[in-house]
C-alpha positions in Angstrom: 65.6 -52.1 80.8 62.4 -50.0 80.7 62.7 -46.8 78.7 62.3 -43.6 80.7 59.3 -41.5 79.9 60.1 -38.2 78.3 59.0 -34.7 79.4 59.1 -31.7 77.2 59.3 -28.5 79.3 58.3 -25.3 77.5 58.9 -22.2 79.6 60.7 -18.9 78.8 61.9 -18.6 82.4 65.1 -20.7 82.3 65.4 -20.9 86.1 61.9 -22.3 86.4 62.4 -24.7 83.5 65.7 -26.1 85.0 64.0 -26.5 88.4 61.1 -28.5 86.8 63.7 -30.5 84.9 65.5 -31.3 88.1 62.3 -32.5 89.8 61.4 -34.9 87.0 65.0 -36.1 86.5 64.9 -37.2 90.1 61.7 -39.1 89.3 63.6 -41.0 86.5 62.1 -39.0 83.6 64.1 -37.8 80.6 63.6 -34.1 80.1 64.2 -31.5 77.4 63.8 -27.8 77.8 62.8 -25.2 75.2 62.1 -21.5 75.9 59.6 -20.5 73.2 56.7 -21.8 71.3 58.3 -22.2 67.9 61.1 -24.3 69.4 58.5 -26.4 71.1 56.8 -27.2 67.9 60.1 -28.0 66.2 61.4 -30.2 69.0 58.1 -32.1 69.4 58.5 -34.2 66.3 62.1 -35.2 67.1 62.0 -35.6 70.9 58.6 -37.4 70.8 57.7 -36.6 74.5 55.3 -38.6 76.5 54.0 -35.5 78.2 54.4 -31.7 77.7 54.5 -29.1 80.5 53.5 -25.9 78.7 53.8 -22.3 79.9 51.2 -20.0 78.4 53.1 -16.8 78.3 55.8 -17.5 75.7 57.6 -15.2 73.2 56.3 -15.4 69.7 53.8 -18.3 69.5 52.0 -18.5 72.9 51.1 -21.6 74.8 47.5 -21.6 73.5 48.7 -21.7 69.9 51.3 -24.4 70.7 48.6 -26.5 72.3 46.2 -26.0 69.4 48.9 -27.0 66.8 50.0 -30.1 68.8 46.4 -31.2 69.3 45.9 -31.1 65.5 48.3 -34.0 65.1 48.7 -35.7 68.5 46.9 -36.6 71.7 50.1 -36.4 73.8 49.2 -35.3 77.4 49.6 -31.5 78.0 49.7 -29.8 81.3 49.5 -26.0 81.1 51.4 -23.9 83.5 50.5 -20.3 84.0 50.4 -17.4 86.5 46.9 -16.7 85.1 44.4 -18.1 87.5 41.1 -16.9 86.0 38.4 -19.4 85.2 38.3 -18.1 81.6 42.0 -19.0 81.1 41.5 -22.5 82.5 38.4 -23.1 80.4 40.2 -21.9 77.3 43.2 -24.1 77.9 41.0 -27.2 78.5 38.8 -26.5 75.5 42.0 -26.3 73.3 42.9 -29.8 74.5 45.0 -29.5 77.6 44.7 -32.3 80.1 45.3 -30.3 83.2 46.1 -26.7 84.3 48.3 -25.6 87.1 48.8 -22.1 88.4 52.2 -20.7 89.2 53.7 -20.8 91.8 53.1 -24.6 92.2 54.3 -27.3 94.5 56.8 -29.6 92.8 55.3 -32.7 94.4 51.8 -31.8 93.2 53.1 -31.1 89.6 54.8 -34.5 89.5 51.7 -36.3 91.0 49.5 -34.6 88.4 51.8 -35.5 85.6 51.9 -39.2 86.6 48.1 -39.2 87.0 47.7 -37.8 83.4 50.1 -40.3 82.1 48.2 -43.2 83.7 45.0 -42.0 82.2 46.6 -41.5 78.8 47.8 -45.1 78.8 44.3 -46.4 79.3 42.7 -47.7 76.1 39.9 -45.7 74.5 36.5 -46.6 75.9 34.2 -46.2 72.9 34.0 -49.0 70.3 31.7 -50.6 67.8 30.8 -54.2 68.5 30.4 -57.0 65.9 26.8 -55.9 65.2 27.9 -52.3 64.5 26.4 -51.0 67.8 28.0 -48.0 69.5 29.0 -49.3 72.9 31.1 -47.9 75.8 32.1 -50.4 78.5 33.7 -50.1 81.9 33.8 -52.5 84.9 30.1 -53.1 85.8 28.9 -50.5 83.4 27.9 -50.8 79.7 26.2 -48.0 77.6 24.8 -48.9 74.2 23.8 -45.8 72.2 22.4 -47.9 69.3 19.6 -49.5 71.3 19.6 -46.9 74.1 20.3 -49.3 76.9 22.4 -49.1 80.1 23.6 -52.1 82.1 24.9 -51.4 85.6 26.1 -54.3 87.7 24.4 -56.7 85.3 21.0 -55.0 85.6 19.2 -52.8 83.1 18.8 -49.1 84.2 16.0 -47.0 82.8 17.1 -43.6 81.5 15.5 -40.9 79.4 17.3 -40.4 76.0 19.1 -37.2 77.1 20.5 -38.8 80.3 21.8 -41.7 78.3 23.3 -39.5 75.6 25.0 -37.4 78.2 26.4 -40.5 80.0 27.6 -42.0 76.7 29.2 -38.7 75.6 31.1 -38.4 78.9 32.2 -42.0 79.0 33.3 -41.9 75.4 36.0 -39.4 76.4 37.3 -40.6 79.8 39.1 -38.0 81.9 38.3 -35.1 79.5 36.8 -32.1 81.1 33.7 -30.6 79.4 32.2 -27.2 80.3 28.4 -27.1 80.8 28.1 -25.1 77.6 29.9 -27.8 75.7 27.6 -30.4 77.0 24.6 -28.4 76.2 25.9 -27.9 72.6 26.7 -31.6 72.1 23.6 -33.2 73.8 20.9 -30.6 73.4 22.2 -28.7 70.3 22.9 -25.1 69.6 19.2 -24.4 69.1 18.4 -25.4 72.6 16.7 -22.7 74.7 17.7 -23.2 78.3 20.6 -22.6 80.7 23.4 -24.7 82.1 21.3 -25.8 85.1 19.8 -28.3 82.7 23.2 -30.1 82.7 23.5 -30.0 86.5 20.0 -31.6 86.9 20.8 -34.4 84.4 24.2 -35.0 86.1 22.4 -35.2 89.5 19.9 -37.8 88.1 22.8 -39.8 86.6 24.6 -39.9 89.9 21.4 -41.1 91.6 21.3 -44.1 89.2 25.0 -44.7 88.6 27.0 -44.5 91.8 30.8 -44.0 92.0 32.7 -47.2 91.3 36.2 -48.2 92.5 37.4 -47.8 88.8 35.4 -44.8 87.7 33.1 -41.9 88.6 31.4 -38.8 87.3 33.5 -36.0 88.7 32.7 -32.3 89.1 35.5 -29.9 88.0 34.6 -26.9 90.1 34.1 -23.7 88.2 34.4 -25.5 84.9 32.1 -28.5 84.3 32.2 -32.3 84.5 34.3 -35.3 83.4 34.0 -39.1 83.6 37.1 -40.0 85.6 38.8 -43.4 85.5 40.7 -44.3 88.7 
């Protein structure tokens, strides 16, 4: 018998929490409800959830802090739930390590679909590795990026790329399904001392898409209002 996946539901509104629990129970998940951040951190180690549905506005320790503390010791998927719909709140949640963000009120079917999608991505093996020669390599079906010798192979053919394009592609593909803001990409690829604006990132993404088309298994996706991610399908 296959073990059921476990969902930790963290929400101070008991009615909403029980409704979410009912949805996931019907989908054959095991659920546990806690109503504050401190309880979430306490229960996390004993319940060992496969995914966390985390409300932001919690008594005591808020959802942002809960996310920060869990991320310091675990990569378990986290979907933030909040009535806050501002881009700033979404960006902050994603920067702290959340895998997705849903505004309240939400559709139950969409919540379940997103949770299953996050779980599928989480179960995928890490992309970045070091080969026998010590080279830094990321591989996907029909795509190989080697940061050590600055080469890209696409459908078996070498693709010419300037260093920054290749570094950007390597960075995104090394963290599949993780959303990065334009500012984060500027910092990681161009450095804090870079004098420019976020349009630099957009231009490089555009050039990458011209050379590396969407694949049945992966693609470079735009997360509107936030940034970009390398999405595995």
